[in-house]
Structures are given as C-alpha cells and as structure tokens.
C-alpha positions in Angstrom: 71.6 55.4 119.7 74.6 53.3 121.1 74.0 50.8 123.8 75.2 51.6 127.2 77.6 48.9 127.3 79.4 50.0 124.3 79.6 53.6 125.8 81.2 52.1 129.1 83.4 50.1 127.5 84.8 52.7 125.1 85.4 54.8 128.2 87.1 52.0 130.2 89.1 51.4 127.0 90.2 55.1 126.8 91.1 55.2 130.6 93.1 52.0 130.1 95.0 53.6 127.2 95.4 57.0 128.9 96.7 55.2 132.2 99.3 52.9 130.3 100.5 55.8 128.1 100.7 58.0 131.2 102.6 55.2 133.2 105.3 55.0 130.4 105.7 58.6 129.5 105.7 60.3 132.9 108.2 58.0 134.5 110.4 58.1 131.3 110.6 61.9 131.3 111.2 62.0 135.0 114.1 59.6 134.9 115.7 61.3 131.8 115.4 64.7 133.5 116.9 63.3 136.8 119.6 60.8 135.9 120.6 61.8 132.3 120.5 65.4 132.0 118.5 68.3 133.6 118.7 70.2 130.1 115.0 70.3 128.8 116.5 70.9 125.2 118.4 67.7 125.5 115.1 65.7 126.2 113.4 67.3 123.4 111.7 64.6 121.5 112.0 61.8 123.8 108.3 61.6 124.8 107.5 62.1 120.5 110.1 59.1 120.1 108.4 56.8 122.5 104.9 57.8 121.2 105.9 57.5 117.4 107.4 54.0 118.6 104.0 53.0 119.9 102.2 53.8 116.8 104.3 52.1 114.5 104.4 49.2 116.9 100.5 49.1 117.0 100.4 49.7 113.3 102.8 46.4 112.7 100.4 44.6 115.3 103.5 44.1 117.5 101.8 44.9 120.7 99.2 42.3 120.9 95.7 43.3 122.4 96.9 46.6 123.7 98.1 47.5 120.4 94.5 46.6 119.1 93.1 48.6 121.9 95.4 51.8 121.4 94.6 51.7 117.5 90.7 51.6 118.3 91.0 54.3 120.9 93.1 56.6 118.4 90.9 55.9 115.6 87.8 57.1 117.6 89.5 60.0 119.0 90.5 61.2 115.6 87.0 61.0 113.9 83.7 62.8 114.2 83.4 65.9 116.7 85.8 64.6 119.2 88.8 65.6 116.8 87.9 69.3 117.4 88.4 68.7 121.3 91.5 67.1 120.7 93.0 69.4 118.2 91.8 73.0 119.1 93.2 73.3 122.7 96.9 72.7 121.6 96.6 75.0 118.7 95.3 77.6 120.9 98.2 77.0 123.5 100.7 77.1 120.6 99.4 80.7 119.5 99.4 81.8 123.1 102.8 80.6 123.9 104.2 82.1 120.6 102.6 85.5 121.6 103.9 85.4 125.2 107.7 84.5 123.8 107.3 87.2 121.2 106.1 89.9 123.7 109.3 89.0 125.9 111.8 89.2 123.3 110.2 92.4 122.1 110.6 93.9 125.5 114.3 92.6 125.7 114.9 94.3 122.1 113.1 97.6 123.1 110.8 97.2 120.1 107.6 99.0 121.1 104.5 99.4 119.0 102.2 102.3 118.2 99.4 100.4 119.8 98.7 101.0 123.2 97.4 97.6 124.2 100.4 96.0 122.6 102.7 98.3 124.5 101.0 97.5 127.8 101.3 93.6 127.0 104.9 94.1 126.2 105.8 96.1 129.3 103.8 93.7 131.5 105.2 90.4 130.2 108.7 91.9 129.9 108.8 93.1 133.3 107.4 89.8 134.8 110.3 88.1 132.8 112.8 90.5 134.6 111.2 90.1 138.0 111.6 86.3 137.6 115.3 86.5 136.4 114.3 85.1 133.0 112.4 82.1 134.2 109.1 83.0 132.7 110.8 83.2 129.1 112.3 79.7 129.9 109.2 78.4 131.0 107.4 79.6 128.1 110.1 78.5 125.6 109.8 74.9 127.1 106.0 75.1 127.0 106.3 76.2 123.5 108.4 73.1 122.3 106.4 70.6 124.3 103.3 71.9 122.6 105.0 71.4 119.3 105.9 68.1 120.3 102.6 66.9 121.3 100.9 68.6 118.3 103.2 66.8 115.8 102.7 63.6 117.7 99.0 64.0 117.6 99.2 64.6 113.7 101.5 61.6 113.2 98.8 59.7 115.0 95.9 61.2 112.9 97.5 60.4 109.6 98.8 56.8 110.7 95.3 56.0 112.1 93.7 56.8 108.8 96.4 54.7 106.8 95.8 51.8 109.5 91.9 52.1 108.7 92.3 52.3 105.1 94.4 49.2 105.0 92.3 47.1 107.4 
C-alpha cells in the first residue's frame, strides 16, 4: 500500500497540472474567439497545438520543474486502470456525437429506416434541429470536432509519454 503522503502529493501534483493547463488553454480559446475570429473552424487545432507544444517542451526538458511534474502526472494517468477512465468517456462521446450528427443529416436528407426506433430518433433529433434553426447541428458538429481534437491530443500524450519513459 502506498504511503498517505505519496497519495496526497500525487493529487496535489495533478491539481497543479490541471490548473496550469486550464489557465493556459481556456483564456487562449476565449481570446482567439473574441478578438481573432468567432468562427469555430478557424480555431480548430489551436488547443491541440498548444497542448502538443507543452508535451514536446516537457519531453525536451525545456519547462523546468513544471515540465517534470507534467511528464510525471501524464505518465501516471496513462498507465494502470486510470487510463480506462481517461479514454473511455471521450470515445463514448465521439460515438454519441457522430450518431446525433448522422441522425440530423438523415432527417435533412429525408432518409428513413425500416426500424421504428431509428425513425423515431431521426424525427426527434431532426425536428429539434429545425426548431433551433440549425443550432443543434452546429453545436454537435463543434462538439464532435472538439472531442476529436481532445482524443488526438490524449493519444499523442500517451505515445509520447511511453517514449519518454523508455528513453529515461
């Protein structure tokens, strides 16, 4: 069993890394959307670019103590049973958002199925999209792109962290 001080320090390290990353990424996205462009597609990849830069700088030991802390937290989250809690939710969200975007597009294309439940879903999501003047499709398309961006960044973390562990 792990000593209590090690568990507390790991939780504290995780909070520090989460807080610093949030303080970097959230204002960056807000600034970009507010002052550069309000088009979500133009900001696609901005968060991934910053996240990938953090990983590369940590790998090259260019971030000092925070880089070591960042690499240690990423290595812990990408090993053992924690990795399932890290990767399963985005994968499920990916399937859900792809399904909803597909249902709305099926409604717009007047494609119906022989399965009553699928027809019900197509009709419901399609009519919600019509009632929201297309905002539902827009929201789920943005959500789908964000989940893809997040999952890609997480997978890059995973493979980079493995290489960092092997090289050290």
